[in-house]
ZAMAR-720892 format. One record per residue (C-alpha): residue number from 1; residue in one letter; chain; x, y, z. Coordinates in steps of 0.5 Angstrom, whole numbers. Layout:
BEGIN
<kolvo><dokol>NUM</dokol><lumtor>A</lumtor><vovex>A</vovex><X>X</X><Y>Y</Y><Z>Z</Z></kolvo>
...
This chain:
BEGIN
<kolvo><dokol>1</dokol><lumtor>X</lumtor><vovex>A</vovex><X>-76</X><Y>2</Y><Z>-14</Z></kolvo>
<kolvo><dokol>2</dokol><lumtor>X</lumtor><vovex>A</vovex><X>-81</X><Y>4</Y><Z>-9</Z></kolvo>
<kolvo><dokol>3</dokol><lumtor>X</lumtor><vovex>A</vovex><X>-83</X><Y>2</Y><Z>-2</Z></kolvo>
<kolvo><dokol>4</dokol><lumtor>X</lumtor><vovex>A</vovex><X>-89</X><Y>-2</Y><Z>-4</Z></kolvo>
<kolvo><dokol>5</dokol><lumtor>X</lumtor><vovex>A</vovex><X>-85</X><Y>-6</Y><Z>-9</Z></kolvo>
<kolvo><dokol>6</dokol><lumtor>X</lumtor><vovex>A</vovex><X>-80</X><Y>-8</Y><Z>-4</Z></kolvo>
<kolvo><dokol>7</dokol><lumtor>X</lumtor><vovex>A</vovex><X>-85</X><Y>-10</Y><Z>1</Z></kolvo>
<kolvo><dokol>8</dokol><lumtor>X</lumtor><vovex>A</vovex><X>-88</X><Y>-15</Y><Z>-5</Z></kolvo>
<kolvo><dokol>9</dokol><lumtor>X</lumtor><vovex>A</vovex><X>-81</X><Y>-18</Y><Z>-6</Z></kolvo>
<kolvo><dokol>10</dokol><lumtor>X</lumtor><vovex>A</vovex><X>-80</X><Y>-19</Y><Z>1</Z></kolvo>
<kolvo><dokol>11</dokol><lumtor>X</lumtor><vovex>A</vovex><X>-87</X><Y>-23</Y><Z>2</Z></kolvo>
<kolvo><dokol>12</dokol><lumtor>X</lumtor><vovex>A</vovex><X>-86</X><Y>-27</Y><Z>-4</Z></kolvo>
<kolvo><dokol>13</dokol><lumtor>X</lumtor><vovex>A</vovex><X>-79</X><Y>-29</Y><Z>-1</Z></kolvo>
<kolvo><dokol>14</dokol><lumtor>X</lumtor><vovex>A</vovex><X>-83</X><Y>-31</Y><Z>6</Z></kolvo>
<kolvo><dokol>15</dokol><lumtor>X</lumtor><vovex>A</vovex><X>-88</X><Y>-35</Y><Z>2</Z></kolvo>
<kolvo><dokol>16</dokol><lumtor>X</lumtor><vovex>A</vovex><X>-83</X><Y>-39</Y><Z>-1</Z></kolvo>
<kolvo><dokol>17</dokol><lumtor>X</lumtor><vovex>A</vovex><X>-80</X><Y>-41</Y><Z>6</Z></kolvo>
<kolvo><dokol>18</dokol><lumtor>X</lumtor><vovex>A</vovex><X>-86</X><Y>-42</Y><Z>9</Z></kolvo>
<kolvo><dokol>19</dokol><lumtor>X</lumtor><vovex>A</vovex><X>-88</X><Y>-50</Y><Z>8</Z></kolvo>
<kolvo><dokol>20</dokol><lumtor>X</lumtor><vovex>A</vovex><X>-94</X><Y>-51</Y><Z>4</Z></kolvo>
<kolvo><dokol>21</dokol><lumtor>X</lumtor><vovex>A</vovex><X>-99</X><Y>-57</Y><Z>6</Z></kolvo>
<kolvo><dokol>22</dokol><lumtor>X</lumtor><vovex>A</vovex><X>-102</X><Y>-61</Y><Z>1</Z></kolvo>
<kolvo><dokol>23</dokol><lumtor>X</lumtor><vovex>A</vovex><X>-110</X><Y>-63</Y><Z>1</Z></kolvo>
<kolvo><dokol>24</dokol><lumtor>X</lumtor><vovex>A</vovex><X>-108</X><Y>-69</Y><Z>4</Z></kolvo>
<kolvo><dokol>25</dokol><lumtor>X</lumtor><vovex>A</vovex><X>-104</X><Y>-67</Y><Z>10</Z></kolvo>
<kolvo><dokol>26</dokol><lumtor>X</lumtor><vovex>A</vovex><X>-109</X><Y>-61</Y><Z>12</Z></kolvo>
<kolvo><dokol>27</dokol><lumtor>X</lumtor><vovex>A</vovex><X>-115</X><Y>-67</Y><Z>12</Z></kolvo>
<kolvo><dokol>28</dokol><lumtor>X</lumtor><vovex>A</vovex><X>-110</X><Y>-71</Y><Z>16</Z></kolvo>
<kolvo><dokol>29</dokol><lumtor>X</lumtor><vovex>A</vovex><X>-109</X><Y>-66</Y><Z>21</Z></kolvo>
<kolvo><dokol>30</dokol><lumtor>X</lumtor><vovex>A</vovex><X>-117</X><Y>-64</Y><Z>21</Z></kolvo>
<kolvo><dokol>31</dokol><lumtor>X</lumtor><vovex>A</vovex><X>-118</X><Y>-72</Y><Z>22</Z></kolvo>
<kolvo><dokol>32</dokol><lumtor>X</lumtor><vovex>A</vovex><X>-114</X><Y>-73</Y><Z>28</Z></kolvo>
<kolvo><dokol>33</dokol><lumtor>X</lumtor><vovex>A</vovex><X>-116</X><Y>-67</Y><Z>31</Z></kolvo>
<kolvo><dokol>34</dokol><lumtor>X</lumtor><vovex>A</vovex><X>-124</X><Y>-69</Y><Z>30</Z></kolvo>
<kolvo><dokol>35</dokol><lumtor>X</lumtor><vovex>A</vovex><X>-122</X><Y>-76</Y><Z>32</Z></kolvo>
<kolvo><dokol>36</dokol><lumtor>X</lumtor><vovex>A</vovex><X>-119</X><Y>-73</Y><Z>39</Z></kolvo>
<kolvo><dokol>37</dokol><lumtor>X</lumtor><vovex>A</vovex><X>-125</X><Y>-69</Y><Z>40</Z></kolvo>
<kolvo><dokol>38</dokol><lumtor>X</lumtor><vovex>A</vovex><X>-130</X><Y>-75</Y><Z>39</Z></kolvo>
<kolvo><dokol>39</dokol><lumtor>X</lumtor><vovex>A</vovex><X>-125</X><Y>-79</Y><Z>44</Z></kolvo>
<kolvo><dokol>40</dokol><lumtor>X</lumtor><vovex>A</vovex><X>-126</X><Y>-74</Y><Z>49</Z></kolvo>
<kolvo><dokol>41</dokol><lumtor>X</lumtor><vovex>A</vovex><X>-133</X><Y>-74</Y><Z>49</Z></kolvo>
<kolvo><dokol>42</dokol><lumtor>X</lumtor><vovex>A</vovex><X>-133</X><Y>-81</Y><Z>50</Z></kolvo>
<kolvo><dokol>43</dokol><lumtor>X</lumtor><vovex>A</vovex><X>-129</X><Y>-81</Y><Z>56</Z></kolvo>
<kolvo><dokol>44</dokol><lumtor>X</lumtor><vovex>A</vovex><X>-133</X><Y>-75</Y><Z>59</Z></kolvo>
<kolvo><dokol>45</dokol><lumtor>X</lumtor><vovex>A</vovex><X>-139</X><Y>-79</Y><Z>58</Z></kolvo>
<kolvo><dokol>46</dokol><lumtor>X</lumtor><vovex>A</vovex><X>-136</X><Y>-85</Y><Z>62</Z></kolvo>
<kolvo><dokol>47</dokol><lumtor>X</lumtor><vovex>A</vovex><X>-133</X><Y>-81</Y><Z>67</Z></kolvo>
<kolvo><dokol>48</dokol><lumtor>X</lumtor><vovex>A</vovex><X>-140</X><Y>-78</Y><Z>68</Z></kolvo>
<kolvo><dokol>49</dokol><lumtor>X</lumtor><vovex>A</vovex><X>-143</X><Y>-85</Y><Z>68</Z></kolvo>
<kolvo><dokol>50</dokol><lumtor>X</lumtor><vovex>A</vovex><X>-138</X><Y>-87</Y><Z>74</Z></kolvo>
<kolvo><dokol>51</dokol><lumtor>X</lumtor><vovex>A</vovex><X>-140</X><Y>-80</Y><Z>78</Z></kolvo>
<kolvo><dokol>52</dokol><lumtor>X</lumtor><vovex>A</vovex><X>-147</X><Y>-82</Y><Z>78</Z></kolvo>
<kolvo><dokol>53</dokol><lumtor>X</lumtor><vovex>A</vovex><X>-146</X><Y>-89</Y><Z>80</Z></kolvo>
<kolvo><dokol>54</dokol><lumtor>X</lumtor><vovex>A</vovex><X>-141</X><Y>-87</Y><Z>85</Z></kolvo>
<kolvo><dokol>55</dokol><lumtor>X</lumtor><vovex>A</vovex><X>-147</X><Y>-83</Y><Z>88</Z></kolvo>
<kolvo><dokol>56</dokol><lumtor>X</lumtor><vovex>A</vovex><X>-151</X><Y>-88</Y><Z>88</Z></kolvo>
<kolvo><dokol>57</dokol><lumtor>X</lumtor><vovex>A</vovex><X>-147</X><Y>-93</Y><Z>92</Z></kolvo>
<kolvo><dokol>58</dokol><lumtor>X</lumtor><vovex>A</vovex><X>-146</X><Y>-87</Y><Z>97</Z></kolvo>
<kolvo><dokol>59</dokol><lumtor>X</lumtor><vovex>A</vovex><X>-153</X><Y>-86</Y><Z>97</Z></kolvo>
<kolvo><dokol>60</dokol><lumtor>X</lumtor><vovex>A</vovex><X>-154</X><Y>-94</Y><Z>99</Z></kolvo>
<kolvo><dokol>61</dokol><lumtor>X</lumtor><vovex>A</vovex><X>-148</X><Y>-95</Y><Z>104</Z></kolvo>
<kolvo><dokol>62</dokol><lumtor>X</lumtor><vovex>A</vovex><X>-150</X><Y>-89</Y><Z>108</Z></kolvo>
<kolvo><dokol>63</dokol><lumtor>X</lumtor><vovex>A</vovex><X>-157</X><Y>-92</Y><Z>109</Z></kolvo>
<kolvo><dokol>64</dokol><lumtor>X</lumtor><vovex>A</vovex><X>-161</X><Y>-86</Y><Z>105</Z></kolvo>
<kolvo><dokol>65</dokol><lumtor>X</lumtor><vovex>A</vovex><X>-163</X><Y>-92</Y><Z>101</Z></kolvo>
<kolvo><dokol>66</dokol><lumtor>X</lumtor><vovex>A</vovex><X>-166</X><Y>-96</Y><Z>106</Z></kolvo>
<kolvo><dokol>67</dokol><lumtor>X</lumtor><vovex>A</vovex><X>-170</X><Y>-90</Y><Z>108</Z></kolvo>
<kolvo><dokol>68</dokol><lumtor>X</lumtor><vovex>A</vovex><X>-173</X><Y>-89</Y><Z>101</Z></kolvo>
<kolvo><dokol>69</dokol><lumtor>X</lumtor><vovex>A</vovex><X>-175</X><Y>-96</Y><Z>102</Z></kolvo>
<kolvo><dokol>70</dokol><lumtor>X</lumtor><vovex>A</vovex><X>-179</X><Y>-95</Y><Z>108</Z></kolvo>
<kolvo><dokol>71</dokol><lumtor>X</lumtor><vovex>A</vovex><X>-183</X><Y>-89</Y><Z>105</Z></kolvo>
<kolvo><dokol>72</dokol><lumtor>X</lumtor><vovex>A</vovex><X>-185</X><Y>-95</Y><Z>100</Z></kolvo>
<kolvo><dokol>73</dokol><lumtor>X</lumtor><vovex>A</vovex><X>-181</X><Y>-92</Y><Z>94</Z></kolvo>
<kolvo><dokol>74</dokol><lumtor>X</lumtor><vovex>A</vovex><X>-176</X><Y>-98</Y><Z>93</Z></kolvo>
<kolvo><dokol>75</dokol><lumtor>X</lumtor><vovex>A</vovex><X>-180</X><Y>-100</Y><Z>86</Z></kolvo>
<kolvo><dokol>76</dokol><lumtor>X</lumtor><vovex>A</vovex><X>-180</X><Y>-93</Y><Z>84</Z></kolvo>
<kolvo><dokol>77</dokol><lumtor>X</lumtor><vovex>A</vovex><X>-173</X><Y>-91</Y><Z>86</Z></kolvo>
<kolvo><dokol>78</dokol><lumtor>X</lumtor><vovex>A</vovex><X>-171</X><Y>-98</Y><Z>82</Z></kolvo>
<kolvo><dokol>79</dokol><lumtor>X</lumtor><vovex>A</vovex><X>-175</X><Y>-96</Y><Z>76</Z></kolvo>
<kolvo><dokol>80</dokol><lumtor>X</lumtor><vovex>A</vovex><X>-171</X><Y>-89</Y><Z>76</Z></kolvo>
<kolvo><dokol>81</dokol><lumtor>X</lumtor><vovex>A</vovex><X>-164</X><Y>-92</Y><Z>77</Z></kolvo>
<kolvo><dokol>82</dokol><lumtor>X</lumtor><vovex>A</vovex><X>-165</X><Y>-97</Y><Z>71</Z></kolvo>
<kolvo><dokol>83</dokol><lumtor>X</lumtor><vovex>A</vovex><X>-168</X><Y>-92</Y><Z>66</Z></kolvo>
<kolvo><dokol>84</dokol><lumtor>X</lumtor><vovex>A</vovex><X>-162</X><Y>-87</Y><Z>68</Z></kolvo>
<kolvo><dokol>85</dokol><lumtor>X</lumtor><vovex>A</vovex><X>-157</X><Y>-92</Y><Z>67</Z></kolvo>
<kolvo><dokol>86</dokol><lumtor>X</lumtor><vovex>A</vovex><X>-160</X><Y>-95</Y><Z>61</Z></kolvo>
<kolvo><dokol>87</dokol><lumtor>X</lumtor><vovex>A</vovex><X>-160</X><Y>-88</Y><Z>58</Z></kolvo>
<kolvo><dokol>88</dokol><lumtor>X</lumtor><vovex>A</vovex><X>-152</X><Y>-87</Y><Z>60</Z></kolvo>
<kolvo><dokol>89</dokol><lumtor>X</lumtor><vovex>A</vovex><X>-150</X><Y>-93</Y><Z>57</Z></kolvo>
<kolvo><dokol>90</dokol><lumtor>X</lumtor><vovex>A</vovex><X>-154</X><Y>-92</Y><Z>50</Z></kolvo>
<kolvo><dokol>91</dokol><lumtor>X</lumtor><vovex>A</vovex><X>-150</X><Y>-86</Y><Z>49</Z></kolvo>
<kolvo><dokol>92</dokol><lumtor>X</lumtor><vovex>A</vovex><X>-144</X><Y>-88</Y><Z>51</Z></kolvo>
<kolvo><dokol>93</dokol><lumtor>X</lumtor><vovex>A</vovex><X>-144</X><Y>-94</Y><Z>46</Z></kolvo>
<kolvo><dokol>94</dokol><lumtor>X</lumtor><vovex>A</vovex><X>-146</X><Y>-88</Y><Z>41</Z></kolvo>
<kolvo><dokol>95</dokol><lumtor>X</lumtor><vovex>A</vovex><X>-140</X><Y>-84</Y><Z>43</Z></kolvo>
<kolvo><dokol>96</dokol><lumtor>X</lumtor><vovex>A</vovex><X>-136</X><Y>-90</Y><Z>42</Z></kolvo>
<kolvo><dokol>97</dokol><lumtor>X</lumtor><vovex>A</vovex><X>-139</X><Y>-92</Y><Z>35</Z></kolvo>
<kolvo><dokol>98</dokol><lumtor>X</lumtor><vovex>A</vovex><X>-138</X><Y>-85</Y><Z>33</Z></kolvo>
<kolvo><dokol>99</dokol><lumtor>X</lumtor><vovex>A</vovex><X>-131</X><Y>-85</Y><Z>35</Z></kolvo>
<kolvo><dokol>100</dokol><lumtor>X</lumtor><vovex>A</vovex><X>-129</X><Y>-91</Y><Z>31</Z></kolvo>
<kolvo><dokol>101</dokol><lumtor>X</lumtor><vovex>A</vovex><X>-133</X><Y>-89</Y><Z>25</Z></kolvo>
<kolvo><dokol>102</dokol><lumtor>X</lumtor><vovex>A</vovex><X>-129</X><Y>-82</Y><Z>25</Z></kolvo>
<kolvo><dokol>103</dokol><lumtor>X</lumtor><vovex>A</vovex><X>-122</X><Y>-86</Y><Z>26</Z></kolvo>
<kolvo><dokol>104</dokol><lumtor>X</lumtor><vovex>A</vovex><X>-124</X><Y>-90</Y><Z>20</Z></kolvo>
<kolvo><dokol>105</dokol><lumtor>X</lumtor><vovex>A</vovex><X>-126</X><Y>-84</Y><Z>16</Z></kolvo>
<kolvo><dokol>106</dokol><lumtor>X</lumtor><vovex>A</vovex><X>-122</X><Y>-84</Y><Z>9</Z></kolvo>
<kolvo><dokol>107</dokol><lumtor>X</lumtor><vovex>A</vovex><X>-126</X><Y>-78</Y><Z>5</Z></kolvo>
<kolvo><dokol>108</dokol><lumtor>X</lumtor><vovex>A</vovex><X>-127</X><Y>-71</Y><Z>7</Z></kolvo>
<kolvo><dokol>109</dokol><lumtor>X</lumtor><vovex>A</vovex><X>-135</X><Y>-72</Y><Z>5</Z></kolvo>
<kolvo><dokol>110</dokol><lumtor>X</lumtor><vovex>A</vovex><X>-136</X><Y>-78</Y><Z>10</Z></kolvo>
<kolvo><dokol>111</dokol><lumtor>X</lumtor><vovex>A</vovex><X>-132</X><Y>-74</Y><Z>16</Z></kolvo>
<kolvo><dokol>112</dokol><lumtor>X</lumtor><vovex>A</vovex><X>-136</X><Y>-68</Y><Z>15</Z></kolvo>
<kolvo><dokol>113</dokol><lumtor>X</lumtor><vovex>A</vovex><X>-142</X><Y>-73</Y><Z>16</Z></kolvo>
<kolvo><dokol>114</dokol><lumtor>X</lumtor><vovex>A</vovex><X>-139</X><Y>-76</Y><Z>22</Z></kolvo>
<kolvo><dokol>115</dokol><lumtor>X</lumtor><vovex>A</vovex><X>-138</X><Y>-69</Y><Z>25</Z></kolvo>
<kolvo><dokol>116</dokol><lumtor>X</lumtor><vovex>A</vovex><X>-145</X><Y>-67</Y><Z>24</Z></kolvo>
<kolvo><dokol>117</dokol><lumtor>X</lumtor><vovex>A</vovex><X>-148</X><Y>-74</Y><Z>27</Z></kolvo>
<kolvo><dokol>118</dokol><lumtor>X</lumtor><vovex>A</vovex><X>-143</X><Y>-73</Y><Z>33</Z></kolvo>
<kolvo><dokol>119</dokol><lumtor>X</lumtor><vovex>A</vovex><X>-146</X><Y>-66</Y><Z>34</Z></kolvo>
<kolvo><dokol>120</dokol><lumtor>X</lumtor><vovex>A</vovex><X>-153</X><Y>-69</Y><Z>34</Z></kolvo>
<kolvo><dokol>121</dokol><lumtor>X</lumtor><vovex>A</vovex><X>-152</X><Y>-74</Y><Z>38</Z></kolvo>
<kolvo><dokol>122</dokol><lumtor>X</lumtor><vovex>A</vovex><X>-149</X><Y>-70</Y><Z>44</Z></kolvo>
<kolvo><dokol>123</dokol><lumtor>X</lumtor><vovex>A</vovex><X>-155</X><Y>-65</Y><Z>43</Z></kolvo>
<kolvo><dokol>124</dokol><lumtor>X</lumtor><vovex>A</vovex><X>-160</X><Y>-71</Y><Z>44</Z></kolvo>
<kolvo><dokol>125</dokol><lumtor>X</lumtor><vovex>A</vovex><X>-156</X><Y>-73</Y><Z>50</Z></kolvo>
<kolvo><dokol>126</dokol><lumtor>X</lumtor><vovex>A</vovex><X>-156</X><Y>-67</Y><Z>53</Z></kolvo>
<kolvo><dokol>127</dokol><lumtor>X</lumtor><vovex>A</vovex><X>-164</X><Y>-66</Y><Z>52</Z></kolvo>
<kolvo><dokol>128</dokol><lumtor>X</lumtor><vovex>A</vovex><X>-166</X><Y>-73</Y><Z>54</Z></kolvo>
<kolvo><dokol>129</dokol><lumtor>X</lumtor><vovex>A</vovex><X>-162</X><Y>-72</Y><Z>60</Z></kolvo>
<kolvo><dokol>130</dokol><lumtor>X</lumtor><vovex>A</vovex><X>-164</X><Y>-66</Y><Z>62</Z></kolvo>
<kolvo><dokol>131</dokol><lumtor>X</lumtor><vovex>A</vovex><X>-172</X><Y>-68</Y><Z>60</Z></kolvo>
<kolvo><dokol>132</dokol><lumtor>X</lumtor><vovex>A</vovex><X>-171</X><Y>-74</Y><Z>64</Z></kolvo>
<kolvo><dokol>133</dokol><lumtor>X</lumtor><vovex>A</vovex><X>-168</X><Y>-71</Y><Z>70</Z></kolvo>
<kolvo><dokol>134</dokol><lumtor>X</lumtor><vovex>A</vovex><X>-174</X><Y>-66</Y><Z>70</Z></kolvo>
<kolvo><dokol>135</dokol><lumtor>X</lumtor><vovex>A</vovex><X>-179</X><Y>-71</Y><Z>69</Z></kolvo>
<kolvo><dokol>136</dokol><lumtor>X</lumtor><vovex>A</vovex><X>-176</X><Y>-75</Y><Z>75</Z></kolvo>
<kolvo><dokol>137</dokol><lumtor>X</lumtor><vovex>A</vovex><X>-176</X><Y>-70</Y><Z>80</Z></kolvo>
<kolvo><dokol>138</dokol><lumtor>X</lumtor><vovex>A</vovex><X>-183</X><Y>-68</Y><Z>79</Z></kolvo>
<kolvo><dokol>139</dokol><lumtor>X</lumtor><vovex>A</vovex><X>-186</X><Y>-75</Y><Z>78</Z></kolvo>
<kolvo><dokol>140</dokol><lumtor>X</lumtor><vovex>A</vovex><X>-182</X><Y>-77</Y><Z>85</Z></kolvo>
<kolvo><dokol>141</dokol><lumtor>X</lumtor><vovex>A</vovex><X>-185</X><Y>-71</Y><Z>88</Z></kolvo>
<kolvo><dokol>142</dokol><lumtor>X</lumtor><vovex>A</vovex><X>-192</X><Y>-73</Y><Z>86</Z></kolvo>
<kolvo><dokol>143</dokol><lumtor>X</lumtor><vovex>A</vovex><X>-191</X><Y>-80</Y><Z>88</Z></kolvo>
<kolvo><dokol>144</dokol><lumtor>X</lumtor><vovex>A</vovex><X>-189</X><Y>-78</Y><Z>95</Z></kolvo>
<kolvo><dokol>145</dokol><lumtor>X</lumtor><vovex>A</vovex><X>-195</X><Y>-74</Y><Z>96</Z></kolvo>
<kolvo><dokol>146</dokol><lumtor>X</lumtor><vovex>A</vovex><X>-200</X><Y>-78</Y><Z>93</Z></kolvo>
<kolvo><dokol>147</dokol><lumtor>X</lumtor><vovex>A</vovex><X>-198</X><Y>-85</Y><Z>94</Z></kolvo>
<kolvo><dokol>148</dokol><lumtor>X</lumtor><vovex>A</vovex><X>-194</X><Y>-85</Y><Z>101</Z></kolvo>
<kolvo><dokol>149</dokol><lumtor>X</lumtor><vovex>A</vovex><X>-197</X><Y>-85</Y><Z>108</Z></kolvo>
<kolvo><dokol>150</dokol><lumtor>X</lumtor><vovex>A</vovex><X>-191</X><Y>-82</Y><Z>111</Z></kolvo>
<kolvo><dokol>151</dokol><lumtor>X</lumtor><vovex>A</vovex><X>-190</X><Y>-76</Y><Z>106</Z></kolvo>
<kolvo><dokol>152</dokol><lumtor>X</lumtor><vovex>A</vovex><X>-198</X><Y>-75</Y><Z>107</Z></kolvo>
<kolvo><dokol>153</dokol><lumtor>X</lumtor><vovex>A</vovex><X>-197</X><Y>-75</Y><Z>115</Z></kolvo>
<kolvo><dokol>154</dokol><lumtor>X</lumtor><vovex>A</vovex><X>-191</X><Y>-70</Y><Z>115</Z></kolvo>
<kolvo><dokol>155</dokol><lumtor>X</lumtor><vovex>A</vovex><X>-192</X><Y>-65</Y><Z>110</Z></kolvo>
<kolvo><dokol>156</dokol><lumtor>X</lumtor><vovex>A</vovex><X>-199</X><Y>-66</Y><Z>107</Z></kolvo>
<kolvo><dokol>157</dokol><lumtor>X</lumtor><vovex>A</vovex><X>-203</X><Y>-63</Y><Z>112</Z></kolvo>
<kolvo><dokol>158</dokol><lumtor>X</lumtor><vovex>A</vovex><X>-198</X><Y>-58</Y><Z>115</Z></kolvo>
<kolvo><dokol>159</dokol><lumtor>X</lumtor><vovex>A</vovex><X>-196</X><Y>-55</Y><Z>108</Z></kolvo>
<kolvo><dokol>160</dokol><lumtor>X</lumtor><vovex>A</vovex><X>-201</X><Y>-54</Y><Z>102</Z></kolvo>
<kolvo><dokol>161</dokol><lumtor>X</lumtor><vovex>A</vovex><X>-200</X><Y>-58</Y><Z>96</Z></kolvo>
<kolvo><dokol>162</dokol><lumtor>X</lumtor><vovex>A</vovex><X>-199</X><Y>-52</Y><Z>91</Z></kolvo>
<kolvo><dokol>163</dokol><lumtor>X</lumtor><vovex>A</vovex><X>-193</X><Y>-50</Y><Z>96</Z></kolvo>
<kolvo><dokol>164</dokol><lumtor>X</lumtor><vovex>A</vovex><X>-190</X><Y>-57</Y><Z>95</Z></kolvo>
<kolvo><dokol>165</dokol><lumtor>X</lumtor><vovex>A</vovex><X>-191</X><Y>-57</Y><Z>88</Z></kolvo>
<kolvo><dokol>166</dokol><lumtor>X</lumtor><vovex>A</vovex><X>-188</X><Y>-50</Y><Z>87</Z></kolvo>
<kolvo><dokol>167</dokol><lumtor>X</lumtor><vovex>A</vovex><X>-182</X><Y>-51</Y><Z>91</Z></kolvo>
<kolvo><dokol>168</dokol><lumtor>X</lumtor><vovex>A</vovex><X>-181</X><Y>-58</Y><Z>87</Z></kolvo>
<kolvo><dokol>169</dokol><lumtor>X</lumtor><vovex>A</vovex><X>-181</X><Y>-54</Y><Z>81</Z></kolvo>
<kolvo><dokol>170</dokol><lumtor>X</lumtor><vovex>A</vovex><X>-176</X><Y>-49</Y><Z>83</Z></kolvo>
<kolvo><dokol>171</dokol><lumtor>X</lumtor><vovex>A</vovex><X>-171</X><Y>-54</Y><Z>86</Z></kolvo>
<kolvo><dokol>172</dokol><lumtor>X</lumtor><vovex>A</vovex><X>-172</X><Y>-58</Y><Z>79</Z></kolvo>
<kolvo><dokol>173</dokol><lumtor>X</lumtor><vovex>A</vovex><X>-171</X><Y>-51</Y><Z>75</Z></kolvo>
<kolvo><dokol>174</dokol><lumtor>X</lumtor><vovex>A</vovex><X>-165</X><Y>-50</Y><Z>79</Z></kolvo>
<kolvo><dokol>175</dokol><lumtor>X</lumtor><vovex>A</vovex><X>-162</X><Y>-57</Y><Z>78</Z></kolvo>
<kolvo><dokol>176</dokol><lumtor>X</lumtor><vovex>A</vovex><X>-163</X><Y>-57</Y><Z>71</Z></kolvo>
<kolvo><dokol>177</dokol><lumtor>X</lumtor><vovex>A</vovex><X>-160</X><Y>-50</Y><Z>70</Z></kolvo>
<kolvo><dokol>178</dokol><lumtor>X</lumtor><vovex>A</vovex><X>-154</X><Y>-52</Y><Z>74</Z></kolvo>
<kolvo><dokol>179</dokol><lumtor>X</lumtor><vovex>A</vovex><X>-153</X><Y>-59</Y><Z>70</Z></kolvo>
<kolvo><dokol>180</dokol><lumtor>X</lumtor><vovex>A</vovex><X>-154</X><Y>-55</Y><Z>63</Z></kolvo>
<kolvo><dokol>181</dokol><lumtor>X</lumtor><vovex>A</vovex><X>-149</X><Y>-50</Y><Z>65</Z></kolvo>
<kolvo><dokol>182</dokol><lumtor>X</lumtor><vovex>A</vovex><X>-144</X><Y>-56</Y><Z>66</Z></kolvo>
<kolvo><dokol>183</dokol><lumtor>X</lumtor><vovex>A</vovex><X>-146</X><Y>-59</Y><Z>60</Z></kolvo>
<kolvo><dokol>184</dokol><lumtor>X</lumtor><vovex>A</vovex><X>-145</X><Y>-53</Y><Z>56</Z></kolvo>
<kolvo><dokol>185</dokol><lumtor>X</lumtor><vovex>A</vovex><X>-138</X><Y>-52</Y><Z>59</Z></kolvo>
<kolvo><dokol>186</dokol><lumtor>X</lumtor><vovex>A</vovex><X>-136</X><Y>-59</Y><Z>58</Z></kolvo>
<kolvo><dokol>187</dokol><lumtor>X</lumtor><vovex>A</vovex><X>-139</X><Y>-62</Y><Z>52</Z></kolvo>
<kolvo><dokol>188</dokol><lumtor>X</lumtor><vovex>A</vovex><X>-141</X><Y>-55</Y><Z>49</Z></kolvo>
<kolvo><dokol>189</dokol><lumtor>X</lumtor><vovex>A</vovex><X>-133</X><Y>-53</Y><Z>48</Z></kolvo>
<kolvo><dokol>190</dokol><lumtor>X</lumtor><vovex>A</vovex><X>-132</X><Y>-60</Y><Z>45</Z></kolvo>
<kolvo><dokol>191</dokol><lumtor>X</lumtor><vovex>A</vovex><X>-138</X><Y>-59</Y><Z>40</Z></kolvo>
<kolvo><dokol>192</dokol><lumtor>X</lumtor><vovex>A</vovex><X>-136</X><Y>-52</Y><Z>38</Z></kolvo>
<kolvo><dokol>193</dokol><lumtor>X</lumtor><vovex>A</vovex><X>-129</X><Y>-55</Y><Z>36</Z></kolvo>
<kolvo><dokol>194</dokol><lumtor>X</lumtor><vovex>A</vovex><X>-132</X><Y>-60</Y><Z>32</Z></kolvo>
<kolvo><dokol>195</dokol><lumtor>X</lumtor><vovex>A</vovex><X>-136</X><Y>-54</Y><Z>28</Z></kolvo>
<kolvo><dokol>196</dokol><lumtor>X</lumtor><vovex>A</vovex><X>-130</X><Y>-51</Y><Z>27</Z></kolvo>
<kolvo><dokol>197</dokol><lumtor>X</lumtor><vovex>A</vovex><X>-127</X><Y>-57</Y><Z>24</Z></kolvo>
<kolvo><dokol>198</dokol><lumtor>X</lumtor><vovex>A</vovex><X>-133</X><Y>-58</Y><Z>20</Z></kolvo>
<kolvo><dokol>199</dokol><lumtor>X</lumtor><vovex>A</vovex><X>-132</X><Y>-51</Y><Z>17</Z></kolvo>
<kolvo><dokol>200</dokol><lumtor>X</lumtor><vovex>A</vovex><X>-125</X><Y>-52</Y><Z>15</Z></kolvo>
<kolvo><dokol>201</dokol><lumtor>X</lumtor><vovex>A</vovex><X>-127</X><Y>-58</Y><Z>11</Z></kolvo>
<kolvo><dokol>202</dokol><lumtor>X</lumtor><vovex>A</vovex><X>-132</X><Y>-54</Y><Z>8</Z></kolvo>
<kolvo><dokol>203</dokol><lumtor>X</lumtor><vovex>A</vovex><X>-126</X><Y>-50</Y><Z>5</Z></kolvo>
<kolvo><dokol>204</dokol><lumtor>X</lumtor><vovex>A</vovex><X>-122</X><Y>-56</Y><Z>3</Z></kolvo>
<kolvo><dokol>205</dokol><lumtor>X</lumtor><vovex>A</vovex><X>-128</X><Y>-58</Y><Z>-1</Z></kolvo>
<kolvo><dokol>206</dokol><lumtor>X</lumtor><vovex>A</vovex><X>-129</X><Y>-51</Y><Z>-5</Z></kolvo>
């Protein structure tokens, strides 16, 4: 008996010893992992909401909010806050519903659909947040430049408008880049794991 045959026999013995998972067991493992990932997405969105709310409270208690009101921007600031919190609360609810749906999933096909929906929701959340932040920064600058007397007196005469607009655009791009990097690190890792689970489910369906 040559070495190749001995190796084949050894492999067969190892296969007999190794535990063989059934279709249902593999599915349950993937379901559990996916449910855990979506739960973390939901938890992180809540933490993000708490972070922004905390910054808003600090902003008000340090007296900066009063300064904004002096600049005739109280209403503008209020509208921005309402819109930002509305977006956050809407997606927190969406993430929670996605989590509950995955928990209650009872078939591979439905689980795959729920994974796709969750990843799509995360993408929408990221793009809408980044777009809203960019629009808010630019609109705030335009409002301050053309609709507040204090800003016109302090900056409008001494500094050219094009320089203010250009500076705002650069600062906005930097902040959007930092936020996008944060989202990519946090949500990106979780969505990639969901994608991996999806591919494993595809193999089960073959």
